C-alpha positions in Angstrom: 72.9 211.7 31.0 71.5 215.1 30.6 73.3 218.4 30.8 72.1 219.1 34.4 73.3 215.8 35.7 76.7 216.3 34.0 77.1 219.7 35.6 76.2 218.3 39.0 78.6 215.5 38.6 81.3 218.0 37.8 80.4 220.2 40.8 80.3 217.2 43.1 83.7 216.0 41.9 85.2 219.5 42.5 83.6 219.9 46.0 84.5 216.3 47.1 88.2 216.8 46.1 88.2 220.2 47.9 86.6 218.9 51.0 88.9 215.9 51.2 92.0 218.1 50.7 91.1 221.1 52.9 88.5 220.1 55.5 88.8 216.4 56.3 91.3 216.0 59.1 91.7 212.3 59.2 95.3 211.1 60.0 94.7 207.9 58.1 94.6 209.8 54.8 98.3 209.7 54.2 98.6 208.7 50.5 98.1 210.8 47.4 94.7 210.3 45.9 92.6 211.8 43.1 88.8 212.0 42.7 88.5 210.8 39.1 84.8 211.1 38.5 81.3 211.3 40.0 78.4 209.5 38.4 74.9 210.4 39.9 71.7 208.6 39.2 68.8 210.5 37.7 67.0 210.9 41.1 70.1 212.2 42.8 69.8 209.6 45.5 73.0 207.7 44.8 76.3 208.7 43.3 79.4 206.7 42.5 82.6 208.5 43.3 85.7 207.0 41.6 88.9 207.5 43.6 92.4 206.5 42.6 95.1 206.2 45.3 98.8 206.4 44.4 100.9 204.3 46.8 103.5 201.7 46.9 102.3 200.5 50.3 99.0 198.5 49.9 98.1 198.7 53.6 98.5 202.5 53.8 96.5 202.9 50.5 93.7 200.7 52.0 93.6 202.8 55.2 93.4 206.0 53.1 90.5 204.6 51.1 88.8 203.4 54.2 89.2 206.9 55.8 87.7 208.5 52.7 84.7 206.2 52.7 84.1 206.7 56.5 84.1 210.5 56.0 81.2 210.3 53.5 78.6 211.8 56.0 80.9 214.8 56.7 81.4 215.3 52.9 77.6 215.2 52.3 77.0 217.8 55.1 79.7 220.1 53.7 78.3 219.8 50.2 74.8 220.4 51.5 76.0 223.7 53.1 77.8 224.9 50.0 75.8 223.8 46.9 72.3 224.8 47.9 70.6 221.9 46.2 67.5 220.3 47.5 68.9 216.8 47.8 72.5 215.6 48.2 73.0 212.0 47.1 74.6 209.3 49.1 78.2 208.9 47.9 79.5 205.4 47.2 83.2 205.6 47.0 84.8 203.2 44.5 88.5 202.5 44.3 89.6 202.8 40.8 92.6 200.5 40.2 93.0 201.2 36.5 96.2 203.3 37.2 97.8 200.4 39.1 96.7 198.0 36.4 98.3 200.2 33.8 101.5 200.5 35.8 101.6 196.7 36.2 101.2 196.3 32.4 104.0 198.8 31.8 106.3 196.9 34.2 105.6 193.7 32.4 106.2 195.2 29.0 109.5 196.8 30.3 110.6 193.4 31.6 109.9 191.7 28.3 111.7 194.4 26.3 114.7 194.2 28.7 114.9 190.4 28.5 114.7 190.7 24.6 117.6 193.1 24.7 119.6 190.9 27.0 119.4 188.0 24.5 
């Protein structure tokens, strides 16, 4: 990646997080989430947006993610108004489950340690 793309990725990440937090009024977005990263292609036609959702309720987390994905056109319009760039990429939201995976590994390790101490 070049420096310009890195800067745009950073700006997109900041704007997307701000728009989701302050301007999207979708009642399905009930869970806590984080925009982890944005990865644009060189032509600025597509961008992967990695989102992590923190929830103990899988159904509510799925609804939150769906609502975020369905608000993509609104997010693009808002970014177009604010960033003053020639072309705003299409954002492909990707659910990042590495936090949940890490939490599951921690729970397994805790259970193993607990069972070793019980013996």
